[in-house]
C-alpha positions, 0 to 999 in steps of 0.5 A: 804063449801066455804069461804066468801070473808071476811074469805078469807081475814082474813085467808090470813092476819093470814098467813101473820101475825101469824107465828104459824098459818102459820106453822100449815097450812103448816104442814097441807098442808105438807110444814111445814118443808119447811117453817121452812127451808125457814124462817131459810134461810131467816134469814140466807139471812138477816144475809148474806146481813148484812154481805155483807153490812158489807163487802161492807162497809169494801170493800169501806173502803179498797178501800179508804185505798187502794187508800190512800195506793196507794198514800202513795206507790207513795209517798214512790216510789218517796221518795225511788227514792229520797233516791236512788239519795241521796244514790248515791250522798252519795256513791259518796261523801263517795268515794270522802271522802275516796279519800280525806282521803287517800290523807290526810293520804299520806299528813300526812305521807309526812308531818311526813317524812318532819317533821322528816327530818326537825328535823334531819336537825335542829339537824344537824344545831344545831350540826354545829352551836355548832361546828361553835361556837367552831370554832369561839372561836378557831379562836378568840383565834387564831386571838388573838395569831396571833395579838400577833405574828404579833406584835412580828413579826413586832418587829422582822422584824424591827430588821431584817431590821436593821440587814439586813441594817447592813449586806448589809453595811458590804457586800458592804464594803467587796465586794468593798474590794474583787473587789479592791483586785481582780483588783489588783491581776489580773492586777499584774498577767497579768503584770507578765505573759503577760508583759502587763499593763492594767487598770481594773475597773467596768462598767455597761451595761443596769444597770447590773454591770460587776465587772472587765473590761479592754482592751489593744491592741487586748486583753480585760479582763471581770470578776467578784469578789466574796467571794464564787463561785458557778456554777451559777456565771459562767453562769452570767459572760458568760451572761454578755459577751453576753450582751456586744457583743449585746449592747456594742461590741466596748468594746470587742477586738479580744481576751478575758480573762474571769476571776473570782476572789474568796476566795473559789470555790465549786468543781462543779464551778471549773470543769464548769469554766475549761470546759468553759475556765474561769480563776479562781484564788485566791490571792495565786494560780490559780484554773483553767489556764488563757486562752486567747480566740479568740472572736467569 
């Protein structure tokens, strides 16, 4: 029996809208299980699409987050580069600081050494100053003593000057007495031994005194008078004779008697006089013989 158009329309509508009717028809037709699976599959597909939609949304969110992350990573890379530069600068600064610290340590060590040396020098200076103070005190004391001694010495010198003046006066008187005695004795001996009268006196040659001088005919007498005779006075007499030869040769004669009158003569002087042909005599006796010598 054929279905009318209205019935066909109602049948298709029921299949579409009535699920149980649809399953009944499907079961009748032998495809009920397939329909059930298809419905389950459809539900799964719906869920799947919902999940895919959620995943897309998550993906889009992830893409946005990824873009943000990329931006952040780029910023981080830039920051890391900056940090690396800063780190390199810091390393350089740290190295410089280490070098500066090392230099400072050396400077501090040097300063410590210098301070120690200065302390030692100051200590030595203090010691030296203390010694100098002691020396100054000692010098002050010595100067005070010297002033006192100087005052005493001045008094002593004044006394000595007076004594020397007195001694000089006495010596001058004594010398004059010896010279006068010498001239008298020598004149007497020449008269007695040579039968010659000769006048004796003192003369000056270039301000140098010759105690005894006289000349008669071809003989001259040149001599000295002294209380005590040493070898030095013999050399002085010979030197005066040479001076007369050069300065006053007119006083010399062809022959000469070299003589020294004394109260006492040391043995060396006597021996020297004998060797140089100088007549040494005292008031009562001769110490060396009289020699009449040709003038060279």
